[in-house]
GUMAR-423730 format. One record per residue (C-alpha): residue in one letter; x, y, z. Coordinates in steps of 0.25 Angstrom, whole numbers, plus 2048, in hexadecimal, padded with zeros to 3 digits. Example, Ala and Ser with C-alpha at 12.3 -4.5 7.8 and 13.67 -1.06 7.14 Angstrom:
2
A8317EE81F S8377FC81D 
//
This chain:
129
MB145179F7 LB0B5109ED EB1750B9E5 IB1C5049F2 LB0E4FD9F5 VB0E4F89E6 AB1C4F39E8 CB194EC9F5 SB0C4E69F0 QB144E19E4 IB1F4DB9ED SB154D49F6 CB0D4CE9EA YB1A4C99E4 AB1F4C49F1 YB124BD9F4 YB124B79E6 VB204B29E8 TB1E4AD9F6 RB124A59F1 SB1849F9E5 TB2549B9EA HB224999F9 DB2B48FA00 VB2F4889F3 AB3947E9F7 DB3B46F9F6 QB3646CA04 NB2A475A03 PB1E46DA08 NB15476A00 LB1B4729F2 GB1146A9EA RB0546F9F1 YAFA4759E8 SAF44829EB DAE94889E2 PADE48B9EC PAD248B9E3 LAD647E9DD LAD94789EA VACB47C9EF LAC44779E2 TACB4699E4 SAC84699F3 LAB946A9EF AABA45F9E4 DAB64549EE GAAA45C9F4 PAA64699FB KAAF46FA07 HAB047BA0F GABC483A11 HAC447CA1C AAC146EA16 MAC7474A08 IAD3479A0F EAD646BA16 DAD2463A09 IADC46CA01 VAE746AA0B RAE545BA0A MAE445C9FB SAF04659F8 GAF8468A04 TAF4477A03 RAEC47EA0E LAE448AA09 GAE2495A13 PAD349AA15 GAD64A6A0C TADB49EA01 LAD0494A02 YAC549EA02 GACB4A69F7 AACB49A9EE IABD4969F2 AAB84A49EF RABF4A49E1 LAB94969DF EAAB49A9E2 RAAC4A79D9 EAB049E9CE KAA44949D1 LAAE4889D3 IAA94869E1 EA9C4899E9 PA9948B9F8 LA8F4819FE PA86484A0A VA8E487A17 EA9047BA20 EA9347FA2F RA9948CA2B RAA2485A20 QAA0489A12 PAA247DA09 YAA547E9FA RAA44759EE LAA94749E0 TA9F4799D5 AA9E4719C8 KAA747C9C2 GAB147B9CD LAB246C9CB RAB446E9BC VABF4789BF LAC64709CA RAC64649C0 AACC46C9B5 KAD74729BE LADB4659C4 AADC45F9B7 TAE546A9B2 LAED4699BF HAEE45A9BD GAF345B9AF FAFD4669B3 AB0245D9BE RB044519B5 AB0C45A9AB GB154609B6 LB184529BC RB1B44D9AE KB254599AC LB2B4559B9 EB2D4479B6 AB3444B9A9 RB3F4529B0 
//
């Protein structure tokens, strides 16, 4: 029985990975080109000032075309708080706003610079074809 449970858990983990990494890959997929790295999306949303969860979700949609679910958003927020990249502000009308810390700003700047360089290199490779 234990072997069946292990096999099933391995299959479902593998199926989840495959589904997530190749989900609907086709030329007409409206999701192609969207960026989805929840912690980086949250940091970027907070770059222009403090926001609460719903405001972050809407800002991220406008910025990237990606709509994070509440679980994904608050999971990213918890991780960023643990890493001291963001911090909560006093609650405003039952809403918890967050802001970037100085460390969060440095990390965001470095990550975006790395992505910018990577994107430029990738686009140069495409142009060389």
